[in-house]
N, C-alpha and C positions, 0 to 999 in steps of 0.2 A: 444451532440448535433444537433440535425439535422441545415442541411443548405439549406439556398435556393439553387438549382438547379442550378442554374449559380456560388454561388458564391462556391457550390463543385467544379466544373468544372475547375473554379479558382484555386482552393487550390492543386485538385487533378494535374493540370498543371504544378503547382507550385513547387511539391511534388515530381515532371518526372525529373523540368528540370533547378529546382533551381531556376531561378531566369525570370523576362520576365518583358518586359514593357506594357502599356497602348495597344499599339495599339497592340504589339503582341496577348494581352490579347482576346485585341476585334475582332479580328480572328479567336479565339480557341474556343468563346460561341455565334457567329455572334449577336455583338450589335456594337452599337457607340461605341466611343472611350468615350462619356459620360458618360454612360450609365452604361459604365464596371468601371468609376471614382467614380458612387455612389459605386456602389459592396465594389470598393475595400476599400471606409472607414469607409463599414459596418463589413471587415474584420477586418482593420484596430483597430476601437473604439474595437472591440471584442478581439483586441490584438491575435491577430494572423497573419497577416502580417504586415511587419516591410519594407518601399522605405529605406535602406542604400547605396546607391551610384546612381551617375547620370552621363547614357549613353550618350557621346558625339557623333552625327554623324561622318561619315568622310567625307563627300559632306557637302551641307548644310540640313539644319534645323534644328530648337532646338535641344538644350538636353533635354533628358527623364529620368524621376526618373526610378530606374532598382526595383522589389517588392524580394519580396523573405518571405518564411515561417518563424515566431517566430519557438522559441521552446515548447511554450505554441500548435502550430498546431500538433504535436506529436500524444499532446492525440484522435486527429482523426481518423486517421487509426488505425486499428487493432492488438489487439497485445496480444498473447498466453501465456499469463507466466505461467501458470495453467498446460499446456500440458507440457510444457519443461520440467518442474518441475518434475511431472507425469512420465515422460521418465529419467529422471536423476537416480530417486528416484530407478525405473524397473532395468537400470542399475546394479547402487548401489546393490543392494540387490542381481541383479544374480554372483557380482563379489565377494560381504563383507558376502551374508550372511544373515539374519535377524539377530543375532547376530551385528554383524557387525555395522547395519544400526541405532541398537538400542543404539551404543555406541557413534555413529555419535551427532545421537538427544540429547546424555546427557551431550553434549560437549558443543553444540552449547546453551542448554539451561542454561547450568553453562554460558557463556560468557556472555550471558543477565541478565543474575539473577546477572554476579560480578557489573553489570553495576547499577542494584538499591542501592537507600539508603541507609547508616546502623542504624541500628538501636540504637537509642540512651538513654543514661541515664534517668532512670523515664521515658520511655517511657508507655503509656497504652497498650491494644493488639486493642481499639479500633480506635486509633490512630496511628499505625504500620500500621490498615488495610486500612483505608484511602491512607496511602502510596503504600501497596497494589494496591486497582483502581486505584489510580493514575500513579504511575509507566507503569500496566497496559490495562491502555485508553492511554499511549504516545507509546505505541507498537501496535495499533491500534485494542485491544478488546474493545468491552461495556461490561461495567461489575461494579458491584455493590454488595455492601456484607448486613445480615442480621443478627440477631437474633433467633434462633428457639430455644426456650427450653434454657438447659445450651448450646448449640451447638454454632459457628458460623460458618456462610454457607455463599458462593460467588456463587453470579450465574453468569456466561459470558454470553452475549446473544450474541453476536455475538465475531467470531472470523476470525480474518485475514487472515488464511489459511485453514477454516475451507474443501472452495474448494480437496486441495490437502489431508485433513485427511479424508476424505472418502474410497481412496482409499488406501493409508498410515497409519493407524493408529499412529504410531511413532511419529508425528506432535501435538499430545495430550502430548506428556512429555514436552513440552515445558512452556504452562505455569503451570500444574502442580507444575515444579521443581522449576521455578519461587516461586511461592506462596510456595511450603516446606522450600525455601533456604532463607526466607524473611521474615518467622513465625515460622523458626528453629522446622517443625512439620511434619508428612506426614498427607497431606489432601484424604481424602477417594471421588474418584469421583461417583458422586452417577444418573447423568444424563452426557448423551453426544451431544452436538449438529450432533455430525457426524453420531451417531446412527439414527439419527432421532427425537429428542426430542428441546423441544421450546428451553434450554438453556444448555449448561454445570456446572455443580453445583457443587463446594467441599464444603467437609463438612467438618469442623474445633473442634477437642475436643480442652476443657477442661483437664487438664493445659497445657498452653501456655509458655514456658522460652524464651523468645528473650534471642540474644548472643550482644554479647555488644561488640562490637569493641574499644580494650585502645586508647584512644589520646596520 
């Protein structure tokens, strides 16, 4: 979200000081209190600030509302989760080696797959593939499936981990093992986003024998 310059200054000041009155903000942005109230109204409408308290002066004077940032305003400030993740994975790789990293991602993938709905009695492969798609979409993937000849094909057009996967291909274990777990078969990856392809593609050959948990 791109903010008006004045509203950006207000946001930055509240981030630093945690709270402020209209008069304090007027000094910061060099505007009249009336002009500042206009900008504050816009920020409140956008759910970026709130007025949780009233400050009463020690001497004479009217009480003033105290403004503070909402949790939604945190999204306006830069974060670098991918950079931190890269550092963590690099450190783990040095400590545990490639096999150790592989095992960690296998366990993470198994935990994610354990959250998936189990196969049902008399469920068709198409119905189960729909569940795979729905489950992966809930995890942040943009995914679909289709038939190609006698094979089922799953395309992931976007992956929530694609930035990390560029340097750590172990991340690609996650969606592959989820698909394998839900369909009880070993999918074959024929293209991958992290390798520069348009999407990740998994080919699933028949026959597929779904495992139904006993009721």
